[in-house]
C-alpha positions in Angstrom: -0.1 -0.4 0.0 1.2 3.3 -0.8 2.3 5.9 2.4 2.2 9.2 2.0 2.7 12.4 4.1 -0.4 14.7 4.7 0.1 18.4 5.1 -2.3 20.3 7.2 -2.3 23.7 8.6 -4.7 24.9 11.4 -5.7 28.0 12.3 -5.8 26.2 15.8 -6.0 22.8 16.9 -9.1 21.0 16.9 -9.8 20.6 20.9 -10.3 17.2 21.7 -8.0 15.1 19.9 -9.0 11.7 21.5 -12.7 11.6 20.4 -11.6 13.1 17.2 -9.5 10.2 16.3 -11.5 8.3 16.7 -13.6 9.3 14.4 -11.3 10.0 11.8 -9.7 6.8 12.3 -13.6 5.5 11.7 -14.1 7.4 8.6 -11.0 6.7 7.3 -11.0 2.7 6.9 -15.1 3.3 5.4 -12.9 4.6 2.2 -9.9 2.5 2.7 -7.2 5.2 4.6 -5.2 4.5 7.3 -3.6 6.9 9.5 -0.8 5.7 11.1 0.2 8.8 13.1 0.7 12.3 12.7 4.0 15.3 14.1 3.0 18.9 15.1 5.5 21.8 14.4 6.3 23.2 17.9 3.1 26.7 17.2 0.7 23.7 16.8 -0.3 24.9 13.3 0.7 22.5 10.7 0.4 18.9 10.9 2.3 16.5 8.9 0.5 13.0 9.3 1.7 9.5 7.8 -1.1 7.9 5.7 -1.0 4.7 3.9 -3.9 4.2 0.7 -4.7 3.2 -2.5 -4.1 6.6 -4.1 -4.3 11.1 -2.7 -7.5 10.7 -4.2 -8.9 8.3 -1.5 -7.1 10.6 1.5 -8.6 13.8 -0.3 -12.0 12.2 0.6 -11.5 11.1 3.7 -10.4 14.5 4.5 -13.5 15.8 3.2 -15.4 13.4 5.4 -13.5 14.1 8.3 -13.4 18.3 7.6 -9.9 18.4 7.8 -8.2 20.6 5.8 -5.3 19.2 2.6 -2.3 21.3 1.8 -0.2 19.1 0.3 0.0 15.4 -0.5 3.3 13.5 -0.7 3.9 10.4 -1.9 7.2 8.8 0.2 9.1 5.7 0.9 10.2 4.7 4.7 14.2 5.0 4.3 14.9 3.1 7.6 18.8 4.1 9.3 18.9 0.3 11.3 18.0 -1.3 8.4 21.3 -1.3 6.8 25.0 -1.7 7.9 
């Protein structure tokens, strides 16, 4: 399954993240999208979310269903420094 980094800009991070993450994961699963984890910048305005999905369009559909912004979607590969050497 392809892996993507999804960049999102928020005016502020949503309150009640525990409740939000459960509903987001459920809606994503209905669309064949898996949210693996996210990173936020120090100001907590930009999130970098790691997803697995068949296509970027599937991620956009899941974002729309979850009322989440999408600034950019980049397909990535994992490079693990502990795997080599």
